[in-house]
N, C-alpha and C positions, 0 to 999 in steps of 0.2 A: 503494500499500500504506499503510495506517495504522499509524503507530508508536504505541506504547503507552509510557506511563510510570507508575510507582506513586506517587501520591499518599497517603502513609500519615496519614489523619486520625484520629490518636490522641487521641481525647478524654481517655483516663485521663492521658495524658503532658503535659497542658498544665500548666505550671509557675508561671506567673505569678499563678495564683490561690492564695491562701493557704487555702482550704478543702481539708478531707481530700479523698484521692482515692477516687473511687467505681469501680463496675464499668465498663469500657470499652464503650460503647453509643452507635451512631450512629443510633439510630431504627429500624434494619433489621436489625441483628444485633448481637451483644455476645460478649465474651470476658471469662471470669472465673474465679477459683480456685474449685475444688469446695469446697463448705462443709465446714468441719470439724464434729466432733460437737458442739462447743460453741458455735461462733460463726460467722456468716459472715464471709468474707475478702474485703476490698476489693483485695487484691494478694498475691502470692507473697512472704510474709516468711520467710526461711529462714536458718538458722546452720549453719555446718560447720566442719571443719577441712581444710587443704588435702588432696587425695588422696582425698576422700569421694565416693561417688556418692548422690545424693539422687534420690527419685521424688516425684511430685505428681500431681495431676489437675486438669484444666481442663474448663469447660462452655462449649460454643459453642453460642449460640442463635439461631435465626433467627424472627425476628418477623414475617416478610412473609407473603402468600399463595401465594407460589411456592417451589420447591427450590432452595437455593444451594448451590454448591459452593467450598471455601475451600482455598487454599494455606496450610500452617500453617509457622511457623519460630520459632525464637529470635533476638532480635536484641539487639546492644548498644545502650544508651542513651548519649546525650551531651547537652550543653547547646549550644544554637544559638549561634553567635556575635552573632547580630541582637538577641536579646532575653532570652538565656538560658533560654528554654522548654525542655523536654525533647523530644528527638526520637530517633529510632532509625534504625540501618543499613537500607537496602533488602534486599529478598530477594535481589538478586544480587551487593551488596557483600561484601566480606571482613569476617567476624566476628572479632574478635581477643579476646573476654573472655567474658562471660555467653553471647554469641550463638555462639560456637566450643564452649562446653561443653555447652550445652543442645540436646537434640532431642525433638521430639514424637513421640508413638507412631505417629501417621499423618503423612505429608507432605501429604495431600489429605483431605479429608473432605465428604462430602455431608450437608447438614442438611435435611429435609423442613419443608414449610411449618409455621409455629407450632409447631416442635419444638426440641429440644435434644440434642446428642451430648456425651457425656463422653469425653475423650482424655487419655492418660497422657503426662506429660512427664518426662524424664530429666536430670537435670544432672552430668555426671562432672567433678568438679573436679580439675586437675593437682596433683601432689604440689608442685610449685614455684609455685604460685599466691601471690601476695602477700597479706597479711592486711589486713582492712579491708573497706570497702563495695565491692560490684560490683553494678552495676544493667544491668537489660536489661527485655525485655518478650517474651511470647508473642504473636505477630502472627498474626490471621487475615485473608488477603488474598481479596477476592473475586475470582473467576477471569474474571467478566465485565468486558469493555473497554467504557467508556462514552465517548462522544463529549464533548469538551471543548468549552464554549461559545466560539464564536469561533476555533477554532484546528482544524487538521488532525490534532492529536494525541488520542490517547485516555487515558482515565484508568482506572485500578484503584484500588478504595478499600481501606484496611485499618483494622482497630481492634486495640488490643494490651493485654493486662493486665500491669502491671508487676510486675518479678520484682526482690527486694531481697534480695540474697545477703551476708550478713556472715560472713566468714572469721576464724577465731580468730589471735589474734596481737596484737602491740603496735598500739594505737589512737592515731593522731597526728591531732589537729585543728589545722590551720594556715590561715592566710588573709594574702592580700597585696593591696594597692591600688596599682594602677600605672598610669603614664601619664595623670595628670589633666590635663584641659584644661577651661580657663574661657573661653567666648566671651560676650563682653558685646555686647549690641545696644543701644547708648546712643541714646536719643531726641535729637532736635536742640535740643529744650529741656527742661530738667528738669520732671518731672512731667506731661509731655504725652506723647502717642503711646504706642507699644508698647515695652516693656522686657523682653520674654521671652528673657532670656538663657539659655545652655545650659552644663550642666557634663556633661563627659564622662570616664570612667575605665574601666579594666579591673580586674574582680574575678577573683582567682585563688585557687581551692582548693589550698593547697600540701600538705594533708594526705592521708589515706587513707580518712576517713569523710565521708558527704555533710553539708553543712551547710544550714542554714535563716538565711541571713545577713539582718541588719540594718544599714542603712546611713544614717548622717548627714552632714549639710554644715554646716560653721562657718566664718564669715569673722571674722578678727582684723585688727587695724590701725586704720585711720581710713577710715571708709565712710559714704556719704551716701546714706539711702533704703534700703529693704528691710530684713528681719529679719537678725540676725546668725547664726541658726542655724535647721535645718529638716530634718525626716526626709524621706529620699528614697522614693517610692512604687514606681517600676519596679524591682524587684529579684526576681530568681528566688526562688521558694519553695524550690527545691532546687538546690545547687550540688553536683556530683558530684565525687569525688577527682579531681585533677589538671586540672580544667577550667577554662578562661579564658572570660571572658565580656567583651565592650565595650558599655557600657551608656551612654546619653546620657538626660539628663532637662532637659527645660526648667524655667526658673526665673522664672516671672512675678514682677514686682516686685523682682528682684534689686538690690542697691546699684547705682547709677548713676554714682558718682564716688567717687573714694577709692584708697587704695593699701593693700596689706597681703598676706595669704594666704588662699586657699580650702582647707580642709583636708576631706577626705573620709576618713570613719572607718567601718570595717566590724567587727561582732562577731557570734559565733555561739557561743553556750556560753561555753566558756573561751578561745575564739580571738578575738583582736582585732588589728587592723592599720590603720594611717593613711597618708596621702599628702597631700602639699600642693603647691600652684603659687602662684607671686605673681602679682598683678596691680597694674595702675595704669590707671585709668579717668578721664579728663578729658574731658567733653563739650565739643565744638568751641565753644559759646557761653561756657563758663567759660573755655577758652583765650584767646577772642577779648577777653573781659573784661579778663582778666590781662593781655594784651600791650597792651591801651589803657591800663589802669592804670599800667603799666610805662612805656610811653611818656610819660604825661602826668607822672608823678612824675619822668622824666629831663628832660622840657622844663622844668618847674617848678624843678627843681634848677638846671638851667643858668641860668634867668632870674635866679633869686635870687643865684646867684655872681657874675653880671654885674651884678646891681644893687649888691652890696657893692663889686664892684671899681670901679663909678662913682662911689661915695661915698668912697671912700678917697682923701684928698688925695696929690697926687704930690709926692715930695721933689726938690727941685732946687736 
């Protein structure tokens, strides 16, 4: 018996790209909000008070030459621990936020070839829901199970349109930079070989609104080689409230010798946070040269001391 798992290829929920989100489309079908009377929408962007019920509409489009059937559900979104990209809870997982509040008009929808179907969506916000941003997605999962390459498992694919819900109340922006690690890969000889060091850190959204963080790195102290400051690139475009992501970035041409601190600073709107870790890097060739120089100095000092003692006349 073949076991199936759901692989949600949520093109709309790819968060590492700084480009604006577009309609969720995998080349065969797409999910998007129904256009308003004014302008097309790339995502559901809603505002409400706790205790409010919201209604909207979504369009599921089938661009293939065959009829397709989809299971529809609303899911919570979260940042992945691996790289901070946005992902959603699976259809069989417990939903706790937007996914628990939202329900499509139809649980299953069949869309004819090269056609589209419009489906209503309702969000019932609890009265005790916390203020700030709540992020999820409306997901359409293909009911077909496809064989996975080189595996006995099957794959179901899905795409989703983002849901951004902001609830009225105090808006708090907060960031923290935690658990910084600097791993130096020092070459055997200075200015030779690879020096792709790595900086790892945890980025934590401590507030209740989503943030678009910018992260920079600075070296202070005495360092040989490499720039003293740089902007980090592998940063999530959206960091959701309460989420923590562990990020690692290689640092080609990092300082290969010295001592001091590596400081990681994150900023987003008026939120700012920094964290530092000390470092001491001495290439072994430097250590050997220093040891040889120390030994030579010690021997030279002994010889000079012995020579002075030999020249000093003895009193008798």
